[in-house]
C-alpha positions, 0 to 999 in steps of 0.5 A: 499499499505505499505506493498509492501514497499520493490518493490517500493525501488527496482523499483527505482534502475536502471535495466542496466548500459550503462558505460559499454555497448558493443555499447559506446566502439569505438566512432568516434564523437558525434553529436552536438546537438543529442548527438547520438554517431557515431561508427568508421569504424572498429565498423561497419565492426566488427558488420556487420560480428558479425551479419552476423555469427550469424545469424539465416538463 
């Protein structure tokens, strides 16, 4: 397994960054116990409009 050291180093790094994710943009509040983000009304409305215009049907 010594020949696979580069793969082990690469696998240790995270692939995605949630710091810049779109779903973190407009947070109205965080639930106290679960720390779940509650979006603003505008964010929900924009998300629904985006889904409706970009749907396959």
